[in-house]
C-alpha positions as CSV (number, residue, x, y, z in Angstrom):
1,X,-41.7,4.7,11.6
2,X,-38.7,4.9,13.9
3,X,-38.6,8.0,16.1
4,X,-35.5,8.8,18.3
5,X,-36.5,11.4,20.8
6,X,-33.9,13.3,22.8
7,X,-31.8,10.1,23.4
8,X,-28.7,10.2,25.5
9,X,-26.4,7.3,26.4
10,X,-23.9,7.6,29.2
11,X,-21.4,4.9,30.2
12,X,-19.7,4.7,33.5
13,X,-15.9,4.4,33.2
14,X,-13.0,4.4,35.6
15,X,-12.4,8.0,34.7
16,X,-16.0,8.9,35.4
17,X,-19.2,9.2,33.3
18,X,-18.8,9.5,29.5
19,X,-21.6,10.7,27.2
20,X,-21.5,8.8,24.0
21,X,-24.8,10.1,22.6
22,X,-26.0,13.5,23.7
23,X,-29.7,14.3,23.1
24,X,-29.9,12.7,19.7
25,X,-33.1,13.0,17.5
26,X,-33.9,11.2,14.3
27,X,-37.1,10.3,12.3
28,X,-37.2,7.5,9.7
29,X,-40.3,6.8,7.7
30,X,-41.1,3.4,6.2
31,X,-39.3,2.7,2.9
32,X,-36.7,5.5,3.4
33,X,-33.0,5.2,4.3
34,X,-30.4,7.2,6.1
35,X,-26.6,7.0,6.4
36,X,-24.8,7.9,9.6
37,X,-21.2,9.0,9.2
38,X,-18.8,9.0,12.1
39,X,-15.2,8.4,12.8
40,X,-14.1,5.4,14.8
41,X,-15.3,5.7,18.4
42,X,-18.0,8.3,17.6
43,X,-20.8,6.2,18.9
44,X,-22.2,4.7,15.7
45,X,-22.4,1.1,17.0
46,X,-23.9,2.3,20.2
47,X,-26.7,4.0,18.3
48,X,-27.3,0.8,16.3
49,X,-27.5,-1.3,19.5
50,X,-30.0,1.2,21.0
51,X,-32.1,1.0,17.8
52,X,-32.1,-2.8,17.8
53,X,-33.1,-2.9,21.5
54,X,-29.9,-4.6,22.6
55,X,-29.3,-1.7,25.0
56,X,-31.5,1.0,26.5
57,X,-30.9,4.7,26.4
58,X,-29.9,6.5,29.6
59,X,-32.5,9.1,28.8
60,X,-35.0,9.9,26.1
61,X,-36.9,7.2,24.1
62,X,-37.0,5.3,20.9
63,X,-40.4,4.6,19.3
64,X,-40.8,1.9,16.7
65,X,-44.0,1.2,14.6
66,X,-42.2,-1.1,12.2
67,X,-40.2,-4.3,12.8
68,X,-36.4,-3.6,13.1
69,X,-33.7,-6.1,12.5
70,X,-30.7,-6.9,14.7
71,X,-27.5,-5.3,13.3
72,X,-26.9,-6.9,9.9
73,X,-24.3,-9.7,9.8
74,X,-23.9,-9.6,13.6
75,X,-23.1,-13.1,14.9
76,X,-22.7,-12.2,18.5
77,X,-25.8,-14.1,19.5
78,X,-24.7,-17.4,18.0
79,X,-24.7,-20.4,20.3
80,X,-21.3,-21.9,19.6
81,X,-22.2,-25.5,20.6
82,X,-25.1,-25.5,18.1
83,X,-24.8,-26.2,14.4
84,X,-25.6,-23.6,11.7
85,X,-29.0,-25.3,11.2
86,X,-29.7,-25.2,14.9
87,X,-28.9,-21.5,15.1
88,X,-31.3,-20.9,12.3
89,X,-34.0,-22.8,14.2
90,X,-33.1,-20.8,17.4
91,X,-33.4,-17.4,15.6
92,X,-36.7,-18.4,13.9
93,X,-38.2,-19.5,17.2
94,X,-37.4,-16.1,18.7
95,X,-39.1,-14.3,15.9
96,X,-42.0,-16.8,15.5
97,X,-41.0,-17.9,12.0
98,X,-41.2,-21.4,10.6
99,X,-37.6,-22.4,9.9
100,X,-38.2,-25.3,7.4
101,X,-38.9,-23.2,4.3
102,X,-35.8,-21.1,5.0
103,X,-33.3,-24.0,5.1
104,X,-32.7,-24.2,1.3
105,X,-32.1,-20.4,1.1
106,X,-29.6,-20.4,4.0
107,X,-27.8,-23.5,2.8
108,X,-27.5,-22.1,-0.7
109,X,-26.6,-18.5,0.4
110,X,-23.9,-19.5,2.9
111,X,-22.3,-22.2,0.7
112,X,-21.3,-23.9,3.9
113,X,-21.9,-27.4,2.6
114,X,-21.6,-30.1,5.3
115,X,-20.5,-27.5,7.8
116,X,-24.0,-26.2,8.0
117,X,-24.7,-29.1,10.2
118,X,-21.6,-28.8,12.3
119,X,-21.1,-26.7,15.4
120,X,-20.4,-23.0,14.6
121,X,-17.4,-23.2,17.0
122,X,-15.7,-25.0,14.1
123,X,-16.4,-22.1,11.7
124,X,-13.8,-19.6,10.4
125,X,-14.6,-15.9,10.7
126,X,-15.7,-15.8,7.1
127,X,-18.1,-18.8,7.6
128,X,-19.6,-17.2,10.6
129,X,-20.1,-13.9,8.7
130,X,-21.8,-15.7,5.8
131,X,-24.2,-17.5,8.2
132,X,-24.9,-14.3,10.1
133,X,-25.8,-12.4,6.9
134,X,-28.0,-15.3,5.6
135,X,-29.9,-15.4,8.9
136,X,-30.4,-11.7,8.7
137,X,-32.0,-12.1,5.2
138,X,-34.0,-15.2,6.2
139,X,-36.1,-13.3,8.7
140,X,-38.0,-10.4,7.0
141,X,-38.1,-6.9,8.7
142,X,-39.5,-3.5,7.8
143,X,-36.2,-1.8,8.6
144,X,-32.7,-3.2,8.5
145,X,-29.8,-1.9,10.7
146,X,-26.5,-2.1,8.9
147,X,-23.3,-1.6,10.9
148,X,-20.2,-1.1,8.8
149,X,-19.4,-4.7,7.7
150,X,-22.6,-5.2,5.8
151,X,-21.1,-7.6,3.3
152,X,-18.3,-10.1,3.7
153,X,-16.2,-12.4,1.6
154,X,-15.0,-12.1,-2.0
155,X,-16.3,-10.0,-4.8
156,X,-18.9,-12.6,-5.9
157,X,-20.3,-13.0,-2.4
158,X,-20.3,-9.2,-2.0
159,X,-22.5,-8.9,-5.1
160,X,-24.9,-11.6,-3.8
161,X,-25.2,-9.6,-0.5
162,X,-25.9,-6.4,-2.5
163,X,-28.6,-8.1,-4.5
164,X,-30.4,-9.6,-1.5
165,X,-30.3,-6.4,0.6
166,X,-30.4,-3.4,-1.8
167,X,-32.3,-4.9,-4.8
168,X,-34.7,-7.5,-3.5
169,X,-35.5,-5.4,-0.4
170,X,-35.3,-2.0,-2.0
171,X,-38.8,-1.2,-0.5
172,X,-37.5,-1.5,3.1
173,X,-36.2,1.2,5.3
174,X,-32.6,0.9,6.5
175,X,-30.1,2.8,8.6
176,X,-26.5,2.4,7.6
177,X,-23.6,3.5,9.8
178,X,-20.1,3.8,8.5
179,X,-16.9,5.8,8.6
180,X,-16.6,5.4,4.8
181,X,-18.3,8.2,2.9
182,X,-18.3,6.3,-0.4
183,X,-20.5,3.5,1.2
184,X,-23.0,6.1,2.4
185,X,-23.0,7.8,-1.1
186,X,-23.6,4.5,-2.8
187,X,-26.6,3.4,-0.8
188,X,-28.2,6.4,1.0
189,X,-30.5,9.2,0.0
190,X,-29.6,11.4,3.0
191,X,-27.1,11.3,5.8
192,X,-26.2,12.4,9.3
193,X,-22.9,13.0,11.0
194,X,-22.2,11.9,14.5
195,X,-19.6,14.1,16.3
196,X,-19.0,14.3,20.0
197,X,-22.3,12.7,20.8
198,X,-24.3,15.1,18.6
199,X,-26.2,13.9,15.5
200,X,-26.1,16.6,12.7
201,X,-28.7,16.0,10.0
202,X,-28.4,16.9,6.3
203,X,-30.7,16.8,3.4
204,X,-28.0,15.4,1.0
205,X,-25.1,13.0,1.4
206,X,-22.8,15.6,-0.2
207,X,-23.6,18.2,2.5
208,X,-23.0,15.6,5.2
209,X,-19.7,14.5,3.7
210,X,-18.5,18.1,3.5
211,X,-19.3,18.6,7.2
212,X,-17.7,15.2,8.0
213,X,-14.5,16.1,6.2
214,X,-14.2,19.4,8.1
215,X,-14.1,17.6,11.5
216,X,-10.7,17.0,13.1
217,X,-9.4,13.4,13.1
218,X,-8.8,11.5,16.3
219,X,-10.9,10.0,19.1
220,X,-13.8,12.0,20.5
221,X,-13.0,13.7,23.8
222,X,-14.7,12.5,27.0
223,X,-17.7,14.5,28.0
224,X,-18.3,14.9,31.7
225,X,-21.9,14.9,32.9
């Protein structure tokens, strides 16, 4: 289970404090999924970082009784001077997983060829994204965090990502954040909408989408605290 209890996140800016998340609550049971809709700048990525443990809330707490992934396809933790293979070893060491059985899967999935054993500083953006997604699938979690760009590349690679995540791991929980309602509709059984730091919960995706469509466009206003 993941339980978000009265979580707020405040950033200090030159214009003063800005509340990005304002007393947010959410409960996710094992094997269930939820989509989080929000316009650009609404705080979706901030919420994902808090859930992954990359950042801490300003107040409130997040309780986890199941293993939670890093944001899917996120390559920000790559060591650029290391090869793709060495980055696989590095990630596996952190999570206490033997990397050797995973090498064939990552090599096949990324289709990097000889570049798998070259420094990732030589990779294109697409190559980095394929490696990041493959590493996300190589280490098993009870819950996957999916931030917008969950699949990358052409239609064929898109389909491979879909199979790995939503078919082979259909029994896992996941949280998917996006500003595209059709993505949420496709993959989620229920949804929330993040507006001005508040998380509005709905029993159906259609209800969430109706609420989302009714919100004015544009960046969220700053909230003084």
